[in-house]
Structure formats: C-alpha cells, structure tokens
Backbone bond lengths (Angstrom), bond angles and torsions (degrees), N, CA, C in turn:
res aa  C-N    CA-C-N  psi(-1)  N-CA   C-N-CA  omega(-1)  CA-C   N-CA-C  phi
1 M - - - 1.469 - - 1.531 111.30 -
2 Y 1.341 116.22 -48.03 1.461 119.72 179.83 1.529 111.27 -65.26
3 T 1.332 115.55 -37.36 1.465 119.09 177.16 1.520 110.50 -60.44
4 L 1.328 116.83 -42.93 1.464 121.29 179.41 1.520 110.79 -61.17
5 L 1.316 117.62 -40.48 1.465 120.84 179.05 1.528 111.02 -63.54
6 F 1.323 116.88 -42.08 1.466 120.10 177.63 1.530 110.73 -63.16
7 V 1.336 115.98 -41.10 1.466 120.57 -178.52 1.527 110.95 -66.66
8 I 1.329 117.31 -45.35 1.462 120.81 179.26 1.531 110.41 -63.67
9 G 1.333 115.99 -43.81 1.461 119.77 178.40 1.519 111.99 -60.83
10 A 1.325 116.57 -40.94 1.461 120.79 179.48 1.525 111.11 -65.92
11 Y 1.326 116.19 -40.70 1.470 119.15 179.00 1.525 110.93 -63.51
12 L 1.326 117.30 -44.15 1.466 120.76 179.48 1.527 110.95 -64.38
13 L 1.320 116.84 -38.36 1.467 120.77 176.19 1.525 109.95 -62.92
14 G 1.322 116.87 -43.58 1.457 120.45 178.47 1.515 113.19 -64.48
15 S 1.327 116.27 -25.23 1.466 120.91 -177.85 1.523 113.49 -75.21
16 V 1.331 116.89 -6.60 1.468 120.59 175.43 1.527 107.71 -79.13
17 S 1.318 117.37 105.18 1.463 122.22 -175.82 1.525 110.13 -90.61
18 F 1.315 116.55 103.74 1.457 120.43 -176.50 1.525 112.28 -69.81
19 G 1.318 118.66 -25.56 1.457 120.39 177.70 1.517 111.30 -62.91
20 I 1.319 116.98 -42.63 1.464 121.77 179.98 1.518 110.47 -72.50
21 I 1.334 116.86 -44.73 1.463 121.05 -178.98 1.529 111.06 -63.97
22 T 1.327 116.27 -46.84 1.467 120.49 -179.28 1.523 111.30 -63.20
23 S 1.322 117.05 -40.55 1.468 120.69 179.60 1.527 110.60 -62.37
24 K 1.310 117.30 -39.32 1.473 120.22 177.43 1.520 110.80 -65.63
25 L 1.338 117.07 -41.28 1.456 120.91 179.93 1.526 111.71 -63.40
26 F 1.331 117.07 -34.54 1.459 121.11 -178.60 1.536 112.45 -92.62
27 G 1.321 117.29 2.73 1.463 120.51 179.53 1.510 113.77 70.40
28 L 1.330 117.04 30.45 1.465 121.88 -179.48 1.516 110.97 -96.49
29 S 1.304 116.05 166.02 1.457 121.01 174.90 1.521 109.79 -66.20
30 D 1.312 116.29 153.03 1.464 121.18 175.00 1.526 107.99 -59.48
31 P 1.334 118.40 123.96 1.473 120.12 -177.25 1.521 113.67 -62.83
32 R 1.323 117.34 -12.84 1.457 120.33 176.40 1.523 112.19 -81.28
33 S 1.360 116.08 0.25 1.467 120.40 -176.48 1.526 112.94 -107.74
34 Y 1.332 118.30 2.94 1.462 119.84 -179.70 1.531 110.44 -150.81
35 G 1.319 115.24 171.90 1.461 120.54 177.94 1.513 112.55 56.74
36 S 1.324 115.81 -122.12 1.463 121.36 -179.76 1.524 112.25 -86.35
37 N 1.356 116.22 1.62 1.474 121.85 -177.26 1.521 112.18 59.84
38 N 1.328 114.76 29.45 1.455 121.23 -175.32 1.524 109.50 -118.00
39 P 1.349 118.53 127.28 1.466 120.74 -179.21 1.525 113.32 -80.73
40 G 1.316 115.80 51.00 1.457 121.28 179.85 1.514 110.91 -111.47
41 A 1.325 116.51 170.95 1.461 121.33 -174.92 1.530 112.86 -61.09
42 T 1.321 117.02 -40.27 1.472 119.24 -178.23 1.513 111.36 -63.78
43 N 1.334 116.89 -40.55 1.460 119.07 179.64 1.527 111.30 -73.23
44 V 1.330 117.59 -37.53 1.467 120.31 176.20 1.526 109.90 -60.67
45 L 1.327 116.92 -33.94 1.463 121.11 178.11 1.525 111.27 -61.19
46 R 1.320 116.93 -27.68 1.471 120.54 179.42 1.524 111.65 -67.14
47 S 1.331 117.44 -14.55 1.466 120.07 175.38 1.522 110.77 -72.55
48 G 1.329 117.07 -15.37 1.449 121.79 -176.89 1.514 113.10 90.48
49 N 1.332 117.27 -0.86 1.462 121.64 -178.00 1.530 109.12 -101.65
50 K 1.318 116.41 97.04 1.464 121.18 -176.83 1.531 112.92 -66.28
51 P 1.343 119.39 -41.02 1.466 118.48 178.23 1.529 112.34 -59.07
52 A 1.322 116.86 -38.92 1.469 120.39 178.45 1.521 110.58 -64.03
53 A 1.325 116.02 -40.48 1.471 120.14 179.72 1.528 110.79 -66.40
54 V 1.334 116.66 -40.53 1.471 120.73 179.99 1.522 110.17 -65.39
55 L 1.329 117.72 -43.83 1.457 121.14 178.84 1.528 111.26 -63.51
56 T 1.314 115.88 -36.82 1.464 120.00 177.01 1.520 110.45 -64.04
57 L 1.319 116.21 -45.83 1.464 121.29 178.85 1.527 111.17 -60.08
58 L 1.317 116.65 -47.92 1.460 120.76 -178.21 1.530 111.59 -66.57
59 G 1.324 116.63 -41.64 1.459 120.26 -179.38 1.512 112.47 -65.10
60 D 1.329 116.62 -46.62 1.462 120.16 -179.36 1.525 111.19 -67.09
61 G 1.330 116.77 -34.61 1.457 119.38 176.58 1.517 112.05 -70.92
62 F 1.333 116.15 -39.92 1.465 120.95 -177.47 1.524 111.71 -63.17
63 K 1.332 117.33 -41.01 1.466 118.31 -177.66 1.533 110.86 -66.19
64 G 1.330 117.30 -32.70 1.461 119.99 176.21 1.513 111.03 -66.62
65 W 1.336 115.54 -44.05 1.466 120.37 177.76 1.520 110.98 -63.51
66 L 1.334 117.13 -43.33 1.463 121.63 -175.76 1.526 111.74 -63.43
67 A 1.322 117.07 -41.95 1.467 120.01 -179.89 1.530 111.06 -60.69
68 V 1.323 116.06 -42.04 1.469 120.66 178.80 1.521 110.32 -68.28
69 W 1.321 117.12 -44.15 1.460 120.98 -178.71 1.523 111.58 -61.50
70 L 1.335 116.81 -42.63 1.462 120.12 179.76 1.526 111.32 -62.12
71 A 1.351 115.99 -42.09 1.465 119.67 179.70 1.530 111.10 -66.92
72 Q 1.331 116.48 -38.68 1.469 120.61 179.30 1.526 111.24 -70.62
73 R 1.330 115.97 -39.15 1.465 120.99 -174.27 1.527 112.43 -76.51
74 Y 1.323 116.44 -43.32 1.462 119.25 -172.22 1.530 113.92 -107.70
75 G 1.326 117.37 -16.80 1.458 120.15 179.00 1.520 114.12 -56.72
76 P 1.340 119.06 -47.19 1.459 120.72 -178.65 1.528 113.75 -57.95
77 Q 1.332 117.76 -27.09 1.458 120.59 178.59 1.530 112.04 -64.54
78 F 1.338 115.29 -22.07 1.463 121.00 -179.86 1.528 111.52 -110.57
79 G 1.332 115.81 16.99 1.454 120.47 178.43 1.515 113.93 76.27
80 L 1.332 117.12 21.47 1.464 121.61 -177.31 1.525 110.36 -101.79
81 G 1.325 115.67 146.44 1.455 120.34 -176.72 1.511 113.65 -125.55
82 D 1.344 115.09 -144.86 1.463 120.90 -175.28 1.523 113.03 -62.98
83 G 1.330 117.19 -28.31 1.461 119.17 178.76 1.513 111.54 -61.13
84 T 1.337 116.68 -41.62 1.462 120.79 178.27 1.516 111.06 -68.91
85 V 1.322 116.93 -39.19 1.468 120.74 177.11 1.530 109.46 -60.06
86 A 1.320 117.31 -44.41 1.461 122.14 179.66 1.530 110.99 -61.99
87 L 1.339 116.37 -44.00 1.464 120.38 -179.71 1.527 111.37 -67.28
88 A 1.330 116.76 -39.14 1.460 120.51 178.16 1.526 110.71 -64.08
89 A 1.329 116.28 -39.16 1.461 120.73 178.44 1.527 110.77 -61.89
90 V 1.310 116.26 -46.70 1.470 119.89 179.17 1.522 110.63 -65.63
91 A 1.338 117.04 -38.14 1.459 121.26 -177.81 1.523 112.13 -65.36
92 V 1.340 117.86 -44.64 1.461 119.21 179.24 1.528 110.25 -66.90
93 F 1.315 116.48 -32.92 1.471 120.91 177.48 1.525 110.46 -67.03
94 L 1.331 116.52 -44.05 1.462 120.46 177.74 1.522 110.85 -63.47
95 G 1.341 116.47 -37.47 1.458 119.73 177.92 1.510 111.74 -61.45
96 H 1.323 116.76 -37.93 1.465 119.89 177.95 1.529 110.97 -68.42
97 L 1.311 116.79 -41.32 1.469 119.93 -178.75 1.520 111.80 -69.49
98 W 1.320 115.95 -42.02 1.472 121.19 -177.79 1.525 109.52 -131.54
99 P 1.347 117.18 76.88 1.465 121.84 -174.74 1.526 113.31 -74.94
100 V 1.299 115.90 128.16 1.462 120.57 -179.15 1.524 111.34 -66.26
101 F 1.331 118.01 -27.01 1.461 121.51 -177.96 1.528 113.02 -77.95
102 F 1.327 117.81 -14.53 1.460 121.02 -175.63 1.527 111.31 -130.05
103 R 1.335 115.03 43.55 1.467 122.33 175.31 1.523 112.53 55.73
104 F 1.307 116.33 32.76 1.467 124.28 174.93 1.529 113.07 62.28
105 A 1.345 116.28 22.58 1.472 121.15 176.62 1.520 108.10 -105.00
106 G 1.324 116.92 92.72 1.451 121.08 -174.70 1.508 114.04 -115.66
107 G 1.316 114.64 -165.35 1.455 121.14 -177.32 1.516 113.32 -88.73
108 K 1.314 114.89 -165.92 1.464 120.28 -176.67 1.529 113.02 -101.93
109 G 1.330 115.87 -7.05 1.459 119.07 167.86 1.510 118.15 94.11
110 V 1.322 118.81 6.32 1.466 119.66 -174.35 1.523 111.62 -65.01
111 A 1.338 117.09 -55.54 1.466 120.21 -177.96 1.520 111.30 -64.01
112 T 1.320 116.57 -40.71 1.462 120.23 -179.78 1.523 111.01 -64.27
113 L 1.322 117.24 -41.68 1.460 120.09 177.42 1.519 111.20 -62.84
114 L 1.322 117.04 -41.12 1.458 119.94 178.58 1.536 110.75 -62.70
115 G 1.330 116.27 -40.60 1.456 119.90 176.91 1.519 111.89 -62.68
116 I 1.313 116.10 -40.98 1.464 121.54 177.30 1.528 110.38 -61.27
117 L 1.316 116.59 -46.17 1.469 120.89 -178.14 1.523 111.46 -63.66
118 I 1.336 116.90 -38.87 1.466 120.10 177.08 1.523 109.67 -63.71
119 G 1.335 116.36 -39.91 1.455 120.30 178.37 1.519 112.20 -64.60
120 L 1.312 116.62 -37.72 1.466 120.57 179.86 1.521 111.76 -70.69
121 N 1.315 115.77 -42.27 1.462 121.17 -178.97 1.534 107.30 -164.67
122 P 1.343 118.19 111.98 1.466 120.04 -177.79 1.520 113.83 -52.91
123 W 1.334 117.38 -37.24 1.460 119.97 179.14 1.526 111.59 -67.65
124 L 1.318 115.71 -35.61 1.465 120.50 175.60 1.523 109.90 -62.50
125 G 1.334 115.85 -45.59 1.455 119.84 178.64 1.511 112.45 -61.71
126 L 1.333 116.60 -43.61 1.459 120.55 -179.54 1.523 111.77 -65.24
127 A 1.325 116.79 -39.67 1.467 120.40 178.92 1.527 110.61 -63.80
128 T 1.331 116.43 -40.52 1.463 120.70 -179.76 1.522 111.17 -70.24
129 I 1.344 116.20 -42.44 1.460 119.95 176.99 1.528 110.38 -62.28
130 G 1.336 116.22 -41.06 1.462 120.03 177.82 1.518 111.77 -59.61
131 T 1.326 116.07 -41.26 1.464 120.39 177.43 1.520 110.73 -62.27
132 W 1.339 115.82 -44.71 1.468 120.75 179.11 1.531 110.03 -59.50
133 L 1.321 117.05 -47.11 1.457 120.83 -176.89 1.533 112.11 -63.25
134 I 1.318 116.19 -40.64 1.467 120.08 -179.48 1.526 110.77 -62.79
135 I 1.322 116.53 -47.89 1.468 120.39 -178.81 1.521 111.08 -68.83
136 A 1.342 116.80 -40.63 1.462 120.18 179.78 1.526 111.07 -63.98
137 Y 1.321 116.58 -41.66 1.470 120.34 179.74 1.523 111.07 -67.34
138 A 1.318 116.27 -38.85 1.458 120.05 -176.05 1.522 112.98 -74.04
139 F 1.336 116.44 -37.42 1.467 119.44 -172.33 1.529 114.74 -117.32
140 R 1.340 117.59 -13.89 1.465 122.76 177.74 1.526 113.61 64.72
141 Y 1.306 116.15 25.63 1.466 120.71 175.66 1.526 109.07 -118.24
142 S 1.319 116.40 113.56 1.460 120.48 179.85 1.521 111.41 -63.14
143 S 1.328 116.35 -40.50 1.461 120.45 -177.93 1.530 111.36 -65.01
144 L 1.323 117.08 -42.25 1.464 120.50 178.34 1.525 110.37 -63.20
145 A 1.329 116.14 -42.50 1.459 120.34 178.78 1.522 110.88 -61.56
146 A 1.334 116.45 -41.18 1.463 120.86 179.65 1.523 111.38 -65.62
147 L 1.312 116.68 -41.82 1.464 120.80 -179.33 1.528 111.06 -64.36
148 V 1.318 116.62 -45.62 1.468 120.47 -179.09 1.529 110.02 -66.10
149 A 1.333 116.82 -44.25 1.457 120.59 -179.59 1.524 111.22 -62.33
150 S 1.344 116.59 -40.44 1.468 119.79 -179.40 1.525 111.49 -68.37
151 L 1.310 117.21 -29.76 1.457 120.51 176.47 1.531 111.44 -69.97
152 F 1.331 115.73 -35.44 1.453 119.84 -178.34 1.527 113.23 -81.61
153 A 1.336 117.58 -23.71 1.465 120.49 -175.38 1.535 113.53 -55.68
154 P 1.347 119.59 -48.96 1.470 118.60 178.08 1.525 112.43 -62.16
155 F 1.319 115.87 -36.36 1.463 120.61 178.61 1.526 110.67 -63.26
156 F 1.337 116.47 -45.25 1.461 120.58 178.17 1.526 110.82 -60.38
157 Y 1.344 115.76 -44.70 1.467 119.18 -177.96 1.527 110.95 -63.95
158 A 1.330 116.09 -42.58 1.465 120.14 -179.46 1.526 110.91 -60.68
159 L 1.332 116.92 -38.31 1.459 120.54 178.10 1.523 111.82 -66.60
160 M 1.339 116.27 -36.92 1.467 120.89 -175.83 1.523 113.37 -83.06
161 E 1.329 116.22 -40.42 1.464 120.17 -170.39 1.529 114.38 -120.22
162 G 1.326 117.54 -20.64 1.453 119.69 -175.94 1.522 112.09 86.76
163 P 1.328 117.22 176.17 1.472 120.66 -177.46 1.527 112.06 -74.42
164 D 1.326 116.73 131.85 1.458 122.95 175.43 1.523 109.03 -163.22
165 M 1.331 116.90 -170.75 1.464 121.14 -178.16 1.528 112.06 -64.56
166 I 1.312 115.84 -34.55 1.459 119.05 -179.29 1.525 110.86 -68.20
167 L 1.320 117.33 -37.21 1.463 120.42 175.74 1.530 110.10 -60.16
168 L 1.320 116.40 -42.67 1.463 120.14 177.79 1.524 110.58 -61.01
169 A 1.336 116.89 -41.26 1.462 120.74 178.64 1.522 110.97 -62.07
170 I 1.336 117.31 -40.82 1.458 121.00 179.35 1.524 110.84 -65.24
171 V 1.327 116.69 -39.77 1.467 120.51 177.40 1.533 110.08 -61.69
172 V 1.326 116.59 -43.39 1.469 121.19 179.13 1.524 110.56 -62.26
173 M 1.326 116.66 -46.67 1.468 120.01 -179.61 1.524 111.93 -65.39
174 S 1.307 117.07 -38.48 1.467 120.55 177.75 1.526 110.90 -63.66
175 A 1.331 115.97 -40.50 1.460 120.43 178.23 1.527 110.68 -64.96
176 L 1.327 116.81 -41.62 1.462 120.82 178.37 1.526 110.96 -64.92
177 L 1.322 116.40 -39.55 1.463 119.61 178.18 1.516 110.56 -62.16
178 M 1.317 117.02 -42.49 1.467 120.04 178.41 1.528 111.20 -65.91
179 Y 1.322 116.26 -37.66 1.473 120.38 176.29 1.525 110.66 -61.16
180 R 1.327 116.64 -42.35 1.464 120.56 -179.67 1.530 111.77 -69.56
181 H 1.312 116.76 -17.08 1.460 121.11 178.69 1.525 112.28 -99.83
182 A 1.321 117.38 17.36 1.470 120.52 -177.25 1.532 111.66 -56.65
183 K 1.332 116.63 -43.75 1.467 119.86 179.73 1.519 110.58 -65.69
184 N 1.332 116.74 -39.07 1.466 120.55 178.67 1.520 111.48 -64.00
185 I 1.328 116.28 -37.97 1.461 120.33 178.04 1.520 109.85 -61.60
186 G 1.332 115.57 -43.36 1.466 119.87 177.53 1.519 111.45 -62.22
187 N 1.334 116.53 -42.60 1.466 120.64 179.40 1.529 111.70 -65.69
188 L 1.328 116.03 -38.35 1.468 119.79 178.13 1.520 110.63 -62.90
189 L 1.316 116.16 -43.96 1.471 119.99 -179.51 1.523 111.19 -66.61
190 A 1.351 115.63 -30.30 1.461 119.99 -178.75 1.526 112.59 -91.07
191 G 1.338 116.93 -3.35 1.454 120.91 -179.27 1.513 113.32 73.34
192 K 1.326 117.69 25.18 1.465 122.01 -176.80 1.528 113.58 -110.93
193 E 1.312 117.48 1.43 1.459 120.16 -176.16 1.529 110.99 -71.32
194 S 1.340 115.99 138.79 1.464 121.38 178.71 1.527 110.33 -73.15
195 R 1.311 115.04 141.43 1.457 120.20 178.63 1.532 110.88 -86.90
196 I 1.305 116.32 160.66 1.465 121.56 178.94 1.513 109.80 -59.98
197 G 1.338 115.73 130.45 1.448 121.56 178.80 1.516 114.39 95.71
198 A 1.366 116.64 -7.81 1.465 119.06 178.06 1.515 108.82 -69.20
199 K 1.321 117.18 133.70 1.455 121.92 -177.89 1.519 111.06 -86.61
200 K 1.309 114.45 157.54 1.470 120.66 179.01 1.523 109.38 -72.20
201 N 1.325 114.62 167.20 1.449 121.44 173.80 1.518 108.52 -103.95
202 G 1.316 117.12 116.06 1.448 120.10 178.23 1.497 111.92 83.19
203 G 1.342 116.88 179.18 1.454 123.01 178.43 1.512 110.24 80.80
204 K 1.331 115.48 173.85 1.459 120.93 -177.82 1.511 110.57 -82.42
205 A 1.258 116.98 143.20 1.466 121.85 174.13 1.506 108.15 -135.28
206 A 1.330 114.58 154.50 1.456 118.27 -178.63 1.519 109.96 -76.81
C-alpha cells in the first residue's frame, strides 16, 4: 500500500511539465507547437529564450531528483527499500513522458533522467552528465548526446553499485528514452536533425 502511494505520488510529480509552465510564464508559444513538438529544455531553447530553457531544464531535473529523494528519505519509515526507490524513479519518469495533467503529451525524459540519476548516486549523475556534455560539445546534437549518455548510464551504475533493482529501473528508463527518441534517430541517420541552438520557425519568441 505504501509503495503504491509513493509510486502514484512520483507519477503525479513527473506529470508537472516545466517546459509548458515556463513557456506560459514567459509568454512563449507552447513548445509542443514547434520544433520537435517536445516540451523539453532543448526545444524551449529554440524559442530564443535562454532563461526559459534553463528553468525548464532545472525544473524537469529537480522533480526527478525529488521523487527519488522522497522515496529514499521516507520509504524506510514504512519498511520500504530499494525496490520502492526503483519504482518511484520509473514512475516519475513515466509521468514526464506521459503527463496526466497535459493530455499525456510529455517530453523525452533527458533532464528528468539526469535528476533521477543524481538522486540515486551523485557520482552516477555527474558521470552521465559528463558523457552528455562531451557528445553535445563534439557533435552539437542534443539527441545524440542523450542517446549515448542513456546507454552509458546503466554501465556506470553497474560499475558503482552492481546489479540490483535500481539497475533494472535504469535500464528500463534508458530504453524508454531511446524509444522516445525514435524520430530523432531517424533524423540523425538522414542528416536532418536540428543542432543545439537552432531556432524554431515561426511562433512567438522572446
């Protein structure tokens, strides 16, 4: 019962889409209406409003971290362990991908996954972020950086902690992230993927 409450709470927390909320606060177009049609920080950046993109990144990352922290901090009081932490991590990630508050049209999960990884193990989060930064700097493709980083995340965790329920959760989230990037993978192979910093066509910009 307590595990279910943590999972439901994590999903609802994940369903708070900071890309949509931040865009409304800054008077920008709905990020689902331009670019990749994704309410994530990279697409919000295409509006030309960097503060909005930064707030989106921080907000989406924070909710992933918070869901894990709450499960780690309060779960043991109810006799709950790593299994609940793993389920809460997946639940907040699913909430971001398919948010109940926004007709299940969510983001691709990069910032939220990074927040989750930092919550699980700060060194794991830093290693994954470092991977993202290296690939993004070298190739200027946010999607490619996310795909490579998500592939390495389970490997990093296995080296640090070994196989357990949380490793399985990371594998599931990494697979879901790659699934959500299916169109980006096609664009990368076709040479049509937008580079970091490319602005949208049309719509309001700050």
